[in-house]
BALOBA-1460 file (C-alpha; in Angstrom, 3 decimals):
// residues 341
<rec num="1" residu="m" x="106.344" y="3.689" z="-55.893"/>
<rec num="2" residu="p" x="106.641" y="7.395" z="-54.633"/>
<rec num="3" residu="l" x="104.241" y="8.373" z="-51.982"/>
<rec num="4" residu="a" x="101.443" y="10.543" z="-53.447"/>
<rec num="5" residu="r" x="101.267" y="13.991" z="-51.905"/>
<rec num="6" residu="a" x="97.922" y="15.522" z="-50.839"/>
<rec num="7" residu="p" x="96.797" y="18.289" z="-53.207"/>
<rec num="8" residu="w" x="97.029" y="20.751" z="-50.412"/>
<rec num="9" residu="e" x="100.774" y="20.095" z="-49.624"/>
<rec num="10" residu="p" x="103.176" y="22.227" z="-51.760"/>
<rec num="11" residu="p" x="106.286" y="20.599" z="-53.151"/>
<rec num="12" residu="e" x="108.677" y="20.116" z="-50.346"/>
<rec num="13" residu="e" x="112.297" y="19.117" z="-49.847"/>
<rec num="14" residu="l" x="112.897" y="15.357" z="-49.952"/>
<rec num="15" residu="p" x="113.595" y="14.068" z="-46.437"/>
<rec num="16" residu="r" x="117.010" y="14.658" z="-45.497"/>
<rec num="17" residu="p" x="118.915" y="11.557" z="-44.737"/>
<rec num="18" residu="v" x="120.722" y="11.609" z="-41.221"/>
<rec num="19" residu="p" x="124.074" y="13.428" z="-41.953"/>
<rec num="20" residu="p" x="127.074" y="11.635" z="-43.499"/>
<rec num="21" residu="a" x="128.502" y="10.947" z="-40.068"/>
<rec num="22" residu="h" x="125.368" y="9.082" z="-39.390"/>
<rec num="23" residu="p" x="124.084" y="7.547" z="-42.668"/>
<rec num="24" residu="a" x="120.791" y="5.766" z="-43.310"/>
<rec num="25" residu="v" x="121.748" y="2.092" z="-42.928"/>
<rec num="26" residu="p" x="119.702" y="-0.786" z="-44.375"/>
<rec num="27" residu="l" x="118.717" y="-3.194" z="-41.916"/>
<rec num="28" residu="d" x="120.465" y="-6.200" z="-43.502"/>
<rec num="29" residu="q" x="123.768" y="-4.220" z="-43.301"/>
<rec num="30" residu="a" x="123.214" y="-2.736" z="-39.838"/>
<rec num="31" residu="v" x="122.602" y="-5.756" z="-37.627"/>
<rec num="32" residu="p" x="122.542" y="-9.551" z="-37.818"/>
<rec num="33" residu="p" x="119.182" y="-11.055" z="-38.665"/>
<rec num="34" residu="p" x="116.573" y="-11.502" z="-35.901"/>
<rec num="35" residu="d" x="117.144" y="-14.372" z="-33.444"/>
<rec num="36" residu="p" x="114.386" y="-17.040" z="-34.147"/>
<rec num="37" residu="g" x="113.958" y="-17.537" z="-30.537"/>
<rec num="38" residu="g" x="112.622" y="-14.028" z="-29.495"/>
<rec num="39" residu="r" x="112.244" y="-10.277" z="-30.299"/>
<rec num="40" residu="t" x="114.941" y="-8.687" z="-32.531"/>
<rec num="41" residu="g" x="117.853" y="-7.487" z="-30.522"/>
<rec num="42" residu="a" x="116.772" y="-9.450" z="-27.438"/>
<rec num="43" residu="v" x="119.902" y="-11.741" z="-27.340"/>
<rec num="44" residu="r" x="122.218" y="-8.908" z="-28.067"/>
<rec num="45" residu="a" x="120.699" y="-6.765" z="-25.377"/>
<rec num="46" residu="a" x="121.196" y="-9.636" z="-22.877"/>
<rec num="47" residu="a" x="124.749" y="-10.134" z="-23.853"/>
<rec num="48" residu="h" x="125.423" y="-6.332" z="-24.187"/>
<rec num="49" residu="p" x="123.245" y="-4.940" z="-21.434"/>
<rec num="50" residu="g" x="121.804" y="-1.665" z="-22.146"/>
<rec num="51" residu="h" x="124.625" y="0.227" z="-23.949"/>
<rec num="52" residu="i" x="125.939" y="0.691" z="-27.488"/>
<rec num="53" residu="g" x="129.818" y="0.413" z="-28.171"/>
<rec num="54" residu="d" x="132.750" y="-1.517" z="-26.758"/>
<rec num="55" residu="r" x="132.637" y="0.185" z="-23.403"/>
<rec num="56" residu="p" x="129.643" y="1.211" z="-21.099"/>
<rec num="57" residu="p" x="129.321" y="4.919" z="-20.075"/>
<rec num="58" residu="t" x="131.022" y="6.000" z="-17.002"/>
<rec num="59" residu="y" x="127.948" y="6.370" z="-14.904"/>
<rec num="60" residu="d" x="125.806" y="3.567" z="-13.335"/>
<rec num="61" residu="p" x="122.893" y="2.204" z="-15.581"/>
<rec num="62" residu="e" x="120.281" y="2.686" z="-12.761"/>
<rec num="63" residu="p" x="119.511" y="5.808" z="-10.621"/>
<rec num="64" residu="t" x="121.815" y="6.566" z="-7.949"/>
<rec num="65" residu="a" x="120.715" y="9.679" z="-6.066"/>
<rec num="66" residu="l" x="117.295" y="11.104" z="-5.616"/>
<rec num="67" residu="p" x="116.899" y="14.953" z="-6.158"/>
<rec num="68" residu="a" x="116.702" y="16.901" z="-2.997"/>
<rec num="69" residu="a" x="113.205" y="17.731" z="-1.848"/>
<rec num="70" residu="t" x="111.492" y="20.077" z="0.631"/>
<rec num="71" residu="p" x="107.941" y="20.269" z="1.875"/>
<rec num="72" residu="e" x="107.501" y="23.461" z="-0.241"/>
<rec num="73" residu="n" x="108.589" y="21.985" z="-3.660"/>
<rec num="74" residu="l" x="106.648" y="18.770" z="-3.613"/>
<rec num="75" residu="a" x="104.073" y="20.225" z="-6.107"/>
<rec num="76" residu="r" x="106.868" y="20.684" z="-8.558"/>
<rec num="77" residu="h" x="108.542" y="17.195" z="-7.913"/>
<rec num="78" residu="t" x="109.679" y="15.407" z="-10.962"/>
<rec num="79" residu="p" x="110.018" y="11.649" z="-10.985"/>
<rec num="80" residu="d" x="113.055" y="9.884" z="-12.555"/>
<rec num="81" residu="t" x="110.916" y="8.306" z="-15.304"/>
<rec num="82" residu="v" x="107.423" y="8.774" z="-16.956"/>
<rec num="83" residu="l" x="105.959" y="6.347" z="-19.453"/>
<rec num="84" residu="d" x="102.741" y="6.394" z="-21.582"/>
<rec num="85" residu="g" x="101.135" y="4.948" z="-24.613"/>
<rec num="86" residu="a" x="97.915" y="4.560" z="-26.601"/>
<rec num="87" residu="r" x="96.113" y="3.737" z="-29.841"/>
<rec num="88" residu="c" x="95.510" y="6.629" z="-32.075"/>
<rec num="89" residu="g" x="93.245" y="5.778" z="-34.946"/>
<rec num="90" residu="t" x="95.448" y="3.149" z="-37.083"/>
<rec num="91" residu="a" x="98.623" y="4.034" z="-35.069"/>
<rec num="92" residu="v" x="100.286" y="2.921" z="-31.873"/>
<rec num="93" residu="l" x="101.876" y="5.539" z="-29.632"/>
<rec num="94" residu="r" x="104.730" y="4.983" z="-27.242"/>
<rec num="95" residu="a" x="106.248" y="7.884" z="-25.170"/>
<rec num="96" residu="a" x="108.670" y="8.184" z="-22.286"/>
<rec num="97" residu="s" x="110.939" y="10.691" z="-20.439"/>
<rec num="98" residu="v" x="113.968" y="9.435" z="-18.547"/>
<rec num="99" residu="r" x="116.478" y="11.294" z="-16.301"/>
<rec num="100" residu="g" x="119.904" y="11.445" z="-17.827"/>
<rec num="101" residu="d" x="122.750" y="9.330" z="-16.328"/>
<rec num="102" residu="s" x="124.646" y="12.535" z="-15.154"/>
<rec num="103" residu="a" x="121.477" y="13.782" z="-13.369"/>
<rec num="104" residu="r" x="120.992" y="10.415" z="-11.812"/>
<rec num="105" residu="y" x="124.487" y="10.380" z="-10.550"/>
<rec num="106" residu="r" x="124.505" y="13.903" z="-9.173"/>
<rec num="107" residu="g" x="120.964" y="13.747" z="-7.677"/>
<rec num="108" residu="e" x="119.693" y="16.419" z="-9.963"/>
<rec num="109" residu="p" x="116.053" y="16.399" z="-11.182"/>
<rec num="110" residu="r" x="114.980" y="15.584" z="-14.707"/>
<rec num="111" residu="h" x="114.997" y="18.768" z="-16.800"/>
<rec num="112" residu="d" x="112.868" y="17.316" z="-19.758"/>
<rec num="113" residu="a" x="109.025" y="17.353" z="-19.630"/>
<rec num="114" residu="l" x="106.619" y="15.098" z="-21.560"/>
<rec num="115" residu="l" x="102.852" y="15.606" z="-22.115"/>
<rec num="116" residu="t" x="100.477" y="13.111" z="-23.746"/>
<rec num="117" residu="a" x="96.831" y="14.201" z="-23.843"/>
<rec num="118" residu="r" x="93.557" y="13.398" z="-25.779"/>
<rec num="119" residu="f" x="91.085" y="16.097" z="-26.407"/>
<rec num="120" residu="g" x="87.479" y="15.174" z="-27.436"/>
<rec num="121" residu="k" x="85.847" y="11.849" z="-28.021"/>
<rec num="122" residu="g" x="85.627" y="9.105" z="-30.691"/>
<rec num="123" residu="s" x="86.928" y="9.886" z="-34.124"/>
<rec num="124" residu="a" x="86.646" y="13.560" z="-33.712"/>
<rec num="125" residu="a" x="89.338" y="13.361" z="-30.867"/>
<rec num="126" residu="l" x="92.793" y="14.980" z="-31.193"/>
<rec num="127" residu="v" x="96.038" y="13.454" z="-29.427"/>
<rec num="128" residu="l" x="98.733" y="15.848" z="-28.468"/>
<rec num="129" residu="v" x="102.275" y="14.867" z="-27.657"/>
<rec num="130" residu="a" x="104.446" y="17.639" z="-26.371"/>
<rec num="131" residu="v" x="108.170" y="17.211" z="-25.518"/>
<rec num="132" residu="a" x="110.137" y="19.789" z="-23.871"/>
<rec num="133" residu="s" x="113.931" y="19.912" z="-23.236"/>
<rec num="134" residu="g" x="115.366" y="22.180" z="-20.532"/>
<rec num="135" residu="a" x="119.003" y="23.036" z="-20.449"/>
<rec num="136" residu="r" x="120.766" y="21.020" z="-17.547"/>
<rec num="137" residu="a" x="122.864" y="24.065" z="-16.726"/>
<rec num="138" residu="a" x="119.962" y="26.355" z="-16.206"/>
<rec num="139" residu="e" x="118.319" y="25.769" z="-12.852"/>
<rec num="140" residu="g" x="114.981" y="26.902" z="-13.740"/>
<rec num="141" residu="s" x="114.741" y="25.134" z="-17.189"/>
<rec num="142" residu="r" x="112.983" y="22.006" z="-15.679"/>
<rec num="143" residu="l" x="110.222" y="24.177" z="-14.446"/>
<rec num="144" residu="a" x="110.081" y="26.022" z="-17.720"/>
<rec num="145" residu="a" x="109.883" y="22.670" z="-19.688"/>
<rec num="146" residu="a" x="106.812" y="21.693" z="-17.415"/>
<rec num="147" residu="d" x="105.207" y="24.985" z="-17.781"/>
<rec num="148" residu="v" x="105.497" y="25.213" z="-21.724"/>
<rec num="149" residu="c" x="104.068" y="21.733" z="-22.052"/>
<rec num="150" residu="r" x="101.212" y="22.653" z="-19.818"/>
<rec num="151" residu="w" x="100.499" y="25.925" z="-21.535"/>
<rec num="152" residu="i" x="100.725" y="24.484" z="-25.080"/>
<rec num="153" residu="g" x="98.494" y="21.670" z="-23.897"/>
<rec num="154" residu="g" x="95.912" y="24.071" z="-22.592"/>
<rec num="155" residu="a" x="96.004" y="26.099" z="-25.986"/>
<rec num="156" residu="v" x="95.652" y="23.003" z="-28.138"/>
<rec num="157" residu="g" x="92.866" y="21.728" z="-25.749"/>
<rec num="158" residu="r" x="90.851" y="24.881" z="-26.023"/>
<rec num="159" residu="s" x="91.200" y="24.870" z="-29.824"/>
<rec num="160" residu="h" x="91.174" y="21.133" z="-30.415"/>
<rec num="161" residu="a" x="87.881" y="20.917" z="-32.362"/>
<rec num="162" residu="r" x="88.990" y="23.586" z="-34.910"/>
<rec num="163" residu="l" x="92.552" y="22.110" z="-35.144"/>
<rec num="164" residu="a" x="91.210" y="18.574" z="-35.768"/>
<rec num="165" residu="d" x="88.795" y="19.888" z="-38.460"/>
<rec num="166" residu="d" x="91.672" y="21.875" z="-40.141"/>
<rec num="167" residu="i" x="93.794" y="18.594" z="-40.152"/>
<rec num="168" residu="r" x="91.162" y="16.632" z="-41.753"/>
<rec num="169" residu="a" x="90.306" y="19.340" z="-44.267"/>
<rec num="170" residu="e" x="93.991" y="19.700" z="-45.059"/>
<rec num="171" residu="r" x="94.163" y="23.547" z="-44.222"/>
<rec num="172" residu="r" x="97.828" y="23.680" z="-44.185"/>
<rec num="173" residu="g" x="98.112" y="27.409" z="-44.121"/>
<rec num="174" residu="d" x="95.701" y="27.807" z="-41.336"/>
<rec num="175" residu="l" x="97.489" y="25.207" z="-39.171"/>
<rec num="176" residu="r" x="100.766" y="26.823" z="-39.678"/>
<rec num="177" residu="s" x="99.854" y="30.259" z="-38.688"/>
<rec num="178" residu="g" x="97.466" y="29.179" z="-35.727"/>
<rec num="179" residu="l" x="100.010" y="26.908" z="-34.322"/>
<rec num="180" residu="h" x="102.670" y="29.529" z="-34.677"/>
<rec num="181" residu="r" x="100.679" y="31.912" z="-32.693"/>
<rec num="182" residu="l" x="100.117" y="29.336" z="-30.005"/>
<rec num="183" residu="t" x="103.844" y="28.447" z="-29.692"/>
<rec num="184" residu="d" x="104.913" y="32.171" z="-29.802"/>
<rec num="185" residu="r" x="102.372" y="32.907" z="-26.832"/>
<rec num="186" residu="g" x="103.837" y="29.975" z="-24.929"/>
<rec num="187" residu="f" x="107.304" y="31.199" z="-25.170"/>
<rec num="188" residu="g" x="105.997" y="34.717" z="-24.397"/>
<rec num="189" residu="r" x="104.777" y="33.507" z="-21.090"/>
<rec num="190" residu="l" x="108.255" y="31.800" z="-20.355"/>
<rec num="191" residu="r" x="109.729" y="35.124" z="-20.816"/>
<rec num="192" residu="a" x="107.251" y="36.898" z="-18.638"/>
<rec num="193" residu="t" x="107.814" y="34.491" z="-15.965"/>
<rec num="194" residu="a" x="111.560" y="34.863" z="-16.267"/>
<rec num="195" residu="a" x="111.095" y="38.636" z="-15.759"/>
<rec num="196" residu="d" x="108.932" y="38.125" z="-12.813"/>
<rec num="197" residu="l" x="111.612" y="35.841" z="-11.208"/>
<rec num="198" residu="g" x="114.339" y="38.358" z="-12.085"/>
<rec num="199" residu="v" x="116.323" y="35.865" z="-14.168"/>
<rec num="200" residu="a" x="117.579" y="36.114" z="-17.773"/>
<rec num="201" residu="p" x="115.208" y="34.636" z="-20.538"/>
<rec num="202" residu="e" x="117.660" y="31.971" z="-21.302"/>
<rec num="203" residu="e" x="117.647" y="30.788" z="-17.686"/>
<rec num="204" residu="y" x="113.925" y="29.923" z="-17.954"/>
<rec num="205" residu="t" x="113.260" y="28.357" z="-21.374"/>
<rec num="206" residu="a" x="113.117" y="25.118" z="-23.078"/>
<rec num="207" residu="g" x="112.979" y="23.599" z="-26.486"/>
<rec num="208" residu="l" x="109.550" y="22.376" z="-27.531"/>
<rec num="209" residu="r" x="108.449" y="19.633" z="-30.023"/>
<rec num="210" residu="c" x="104.912" y="18.863" z="-30.492"/>
<rec num="211" residu="l" x="102.824" y="16.153" z="-32.660"/>
<rec num="212" residu="l" x="99.120" y="16.347" z="-33.313"/>
<rec num="213" residu="i" x="97.489" y="13.132" z="-34.265"/>
<rec num="214" residu="p" x="93.872" y="12.784" z="-35.235"/>
<rec num="215" residu="a" x="92.006" y="9.959" z="-33.840"/>
<rec num="216" residu="d" x="89.926" y="9.459" z="-37.054"/>
<rec num="217" residu="p" x="91.368" y="6.389" z="-38.735"/>
<rec num="218" residu="r" x="90.543" y="7.773" z="-42.150"/>
<rec num="219" residu="c" x="92.900" y="10.751" z="-41.642"/>
<rec num="220" residu="r" x="96.500" y="9.979" z="-41.979"/>
<rec num="221" residu="v" x="97.950" y="13.458" z="-41.570"/>
<rec num="222" residu="r" x="100.374" y="14.159" z="-38.707"/>
<rec num="223" residu="v" x="101.222" y="17.686" z="-37.758"/>
<rec num="224" residu="f" x="104.612" y="18.611" z="-36.123"/>
<rec num="225" residu="f" x="105.377" y="22.014" z="-34.687"/>
<rec num="226" residu="g" x="107.686" y="23.651" z="-32.142"/>
<rec num="227" residu="a" x="110.754" y="25.589" z="-31.440"/>
<rec num="228" residu="g" x="114.245" y="25.107" z="-30.106"/>
<rec num="229" residu="p" x="116.445" y="21.969" z="-30.082"/>
<rec num="230" residu="g" x="115.223" y="18.507" z="-30.639"/>
<rec num="231" residu="g" x="114.445" y="16.211" z="-33.523"/>
<rec num="232" residu="l" x="111.891" y="14.657" z="-35.799"/>
<rec num="233" residu="f" x="112.723" y="11.317" z="-37.575"/>
<rec num="234" residu="r" x="111.093" y="8.771" z="-39.649"/>
<rec num="235" residu="l" x="112.055" y="5.175" z="-39.811"/>
<rec num="236" residu="r" x="110.871" y="3.982" z="-43.347"/>
<rec num="237" residu="d" x="111.925" y="0.800" z="-45.054"/>
<rec num="238" residu="g" x="114.540" y="0.083" z="-42.606"/>
<rec num="239" residu="a" x="116.367" y="3.523" z="-42.982"/>
<rec num="240" residu="w" x="116.207" y="6.531" z="-40.812"/>
<rec num="241" residu="q" x="115.398" y="10.001" z="-42.392"/>
<rec num="242" residu="d" x="115.846" y="13.339" z="-40.546"/>
<rec num="243" residu="l" x="112.750" y="15.261" z="-41.047"/>
<rec num="244" residu="e" x="113.640" y="18.352" z="-39.099"/>
<rec num="245" residu="p" x="112.153" y="21.237" z="-41.006"/>
<rec num="246" residu="a" x="113.915" y="24.568" z="-41.431"/>
<rec num="247" residu="g" x="112.661" y="27.304" z="-39.266"/>
<rec num="248" residu="t" x="110.266" y="29.985" z="-40.672"/>
<rec num="249" residu="t" x="109.299" y="33.433" z="-39.505"/>
<rec num="250" residu="l" x="105.588" y="34.424" z="-40.157"/>
<rec num="251" residu="p" x="103.987" y="37.734" z="-39.998"/>
<rec num="252" residu="k" x="102.976" y="38.910" z="-36.485"/>
<rec num="253" residu="p" x="99.292" y="38.341" z="-35.541"/>
<rec num="254" residu="t" x="96.854" y="40.837" z="-36.561"/>
<rec num="255" residu="e" x="96.641" y="42.124" z="-33.018"/>
<rec num="256" residu="p" x="100.159" y="42.284" z="-31.830"/>
<rec num="257" residu="s" x="101.006" y="41.759" z="-28.100"/>
<rec num="258" residu="a" x="104.157" y="41.805" z="-25.989"/>
<rec num="259" residu="d" x="104.143" y="37.883" z="-26.067"/>
<rec num="260" residu="a" x="103.681" y="37.495" z="-29.868"/>
<rec num="261" residu="d" x="107.275" y="37.635" z="-30.872"/>
<rec num="262" residu="a" x="109.211" y="34.486" z="-31.643"/>
<rec num="263" residu="p" x="111.885" y="33.696" z="-29.041"/>
<rec num="264" residu="p" x="115.217" y="34.955" z="-30.136"/>
<rec num="265" residu="g" x="117.333" y="32.556" z="-32.101"/>
<rec num="266" residu="e" x="114.559" y="29.845" z="-32.013"/>
<rec num="267" residu="p" x="112.661" y="29.922" z="-35.217"/>
<rec num="268" residu="f" x="109.137" y="28.329" z="-35.410"/>
<rec num="269" residu="r" x="109.142" y="24.899" z="-37.113"/>
<rec num="270" residu="f" x="106.136" y="23.194" z="-38.731"/>
<rec num="271" residu="r" x="105.631" y="20.212" z="-41.017"/>
<rec num="272" residu="a" x="102.537" y="18.235" z="-42.023"/>
<rec num="273" residu="l" x="103.269" y="14.496" z="-42.896"/>
<rec num="274" residu="t" x="101.154" y="11.939" z="-44.685"/>
<rec num="275" residu="a" x="101.577" y="8.543" z="-42.885"/>
<rec num="276" residu="r" x="102.204" y="5.435" z="-44.643"/>
<rec num="277" residu="t" x="101.538" y="1.877" z="-43.255"/>
<rec num="278" residu="g" x="104.836" y="0.672" z="-41.849"/>
<rec num="279" residu="d" x="106.338" y="4.005" z="-40.963"/>
<rec num="280" residu="t" x="107.635" y="4.926" z="-37.518"/>
<rec num="281" residu="l" x="107.695" y="8.594" z="-36.643"/>
<rec num="282" residu="l" x="110.087" y="9.645" z="-33.787"/>
<rec num="283" residu="l" x="109.701" y="12.913" z="-31.935"/>
<rec num="284" residu="s" x="112.378" y="13.576" z="-29.515"/>
<rec num="285" residu="g" x="114.166" y="16.153" z="-27.324"/>
<rec num="286" residu="a" x="117.606" y="17.141" z="-27.739"/>
<rec num="287" residu="g" x="119.003" y="14.635" z="-25.335"/>
<rec num="288" residu="f" x="117.977" y="11.678" z="-27.495"/>
<rec num="289" residu="a" x="118.069" y="13.498" z="-30.995"/>
<rec num="290" residu="e" x="121.959" y="14.098" z="-30.457"/>
<rec num="291" residu="p" x="123.060" y="10.341" z="-30.040"/>
<rec num="292" residu="l" x="120.539" y="9.236" z="-32.652"/>
<rec num="293" residu="r" x="122.303" y="11.743" z="-35.157"/>
<rec num="294" residu="g" x="125.712" y="11.192" z="-33.902"/>
<rec num="295" residu="e" x="125.992" y="7.386" z="-33.187"/>
<rec num="296" residu="p" x="125.198" y="5.072" z="-36.235"/>
<rec num="297" residu="a" x="125.198" y="2.042" z="-34.083"/>
<rec num="298" residu="l" x="122.335" y="3.305" z="-31.947"/>
<rec num="299" residu="a" x="120.216" y="4.263" z="-35.045"/>
<rec num="300" residu="a" x="120.929" y="0.665" z="-36.575"/>
<rec num="301" residu="e" x="120.038" y="-1.085" z="-33.256"/>
<rec num="302" residu="l" x="116.748" y="0.936" z="-32.872"/>
<rec num="303" residu="a" x="115.868" y="0.247" z="-36.598"/>
<rec num="304" residu="a" x="116.251" y="-3.417" z="-36.088"/>
<rec num="305" residu="r" x="114.221" y="-3.562" z="-32.794"/>
<rec num="306" residu="w" x="111.541" y="-1.355" z="-34.117"/>
<rec num="307" residu="a" x="111.058" y="-3.271" z="-37.375"/>
<rec num="308" residu="d" x="109.764" y="-6.345" z="-35.419"/>
<rec num="309" residu="p" x="106.982" y="-8.153" z="-37.502"/>
<rec num="310" residu="a" x="105.372" y="-8.929" z="-34.253"/>
<rec num="311" residu="g" x="104.327" y="-5.148" z="-34.060"/>
<rec num="312" residu="p" x="105.349" y="-2.103" z="-31.973"/>
<rec num="313" residu="p" x="107.219" y="-2.677" z="-28.517"/>
<rec num="314" residu="g" x="105.235" y="-2.701" z="-25.346"/>
<rec num="315" residu="l" x="105.608" y="0.034" z="-22.750"/>
<rec num="316" residu="a" x="108.460" y="-1.682" z="-20.875"/>
<rec num="317" residu="a" x="110.276" y="-2.611" z="-24.072"/>
<rec num="318" residu="f" x="110.004" y="0.866" z="-25.450"/>
<rec num="319" residu="l" x="111.471" y="2.253" z="-22.172"/>
<rec num="320" residu="t" x="114.441" y="-0.190" z="-22.471"/>
<rec num="321" residu="d" x="114.991" y="0.913" z="-26.152"/>
<rec num="322" residu="l" x="115.023" y="4.639" z="-25.103"/>
<rec num="323" residu="g" x="117.495" y="3.763" z="-22.402"/>
<rec num="324" residu="l" x="120.081" y="2.255" z="-24.577"/>
<rec num="325" residu="r" x="123.087" y="4.237" z="-23.420"/>
<rec num="326" residu="v" x="125.892" y="5.683" z="-25.511"/>
<rec num="327" residu="k" x="129.256" y="6.759" z="-23.947"/>
<rec num="328" residu="g" x="129.479" y="10.593" z="-24.155"/>
<rec num="329" residu="y" x="125.705" y="11.263" z="-24.088"/>
<rec num="330" residu="a" x="124.249" y="11.664" z="-20.462"/>
<rec num="331" residu="d" x="121.485" y="14.125" z="-20.848"/>
<rec num="332" residu="d" x="117.836" y="13.480" z="-20.291"/>
<rec num="333" residu="r" x="116.060" y="11.307" z="-22.890"/>
<rec num="334" residu="t" x="112.550" y="12.136" z="-23.836"/>
<rec num="335" residu="a" x="110.788" y="10.869" z="-27.087"/>
<rec num="336" residu="a" x="107.537" y="9.679" z="-28.508"/>
<rec num="337" residu="a" x="107.262" y="7.064" z="-31.401"/>
<rec num="338" residu="l" x="104.316" y="6.409" z="-33.546"/>
<rec num="339" residu="w" x="104.002" y="3.096" z="-35.369"/>
<rec num="340" residu="e" x="101.637" y="3.470" z="-38.278"/>
<rec num="341" residu="g" x="99.204" y="0.540" z="-39.004"/>
């Protein structure tokens, strides 16, 4: 039976399946049935430790070299891995950011950033997940990723009561325009910082993906927004759907300012989704979106692992899942998954 669309949602395109090179694969065709002695995929993971394909990637599976540090840069120190999780109303959240194989080998810092934050209390609270992907070739991009997460977090935190009310009341137009302004201002601050540092804007920027999750269990609306590379996916009935929305350009704010222009070549993206019990929504940076789109075996393995009737993976298991390596993909991996109850 089709999922009913809330009256405030205009007709939208059907979720795109993952491109032909990476088709949606039913579970019964993608992997063998679950092993009766343990969690789906556990036996295969033990026999095939941590990678997809016939051969493991070139780099070691564990961190090799620590990034260089100085007494002056410790405030900006970035650990190899961050991991978080929570219950959000009827859903379970898991989130992690892991330094890529190449950066681990070369002793480079993680260029991705992850922010998970709850604003407010009780059923009126609003949870923000922000994922930012910095380009590995740009030295300042890791600082830009952390900055844009912190700035968008501050903006959402200051407006969380209004945003939560708009989500519950299904004011889609207000959400789209308001979040567009917040996102544009965040990227405007990145460009201003680049100018202060005397570097090109592309040297101090990052892709941004955000998810707003109301804590109210009666509200099943999840709001996605952001700009730049990354991905938004949904696992439903054993098959992956690529939900990445097309970018849109909205009118400038009523009071234009120097930081209110959209970043060149990076259109604002917005989508409001109505959750269904059993769905898994996946928000990811570019380093995880690319192998998920490009390697069918990885998508199939994750679909099998995340369909476990015992429930969502624990924090350690989610980190293991995120770290499933694929030859040819060595960038940082940052993702957040929401299991709908």
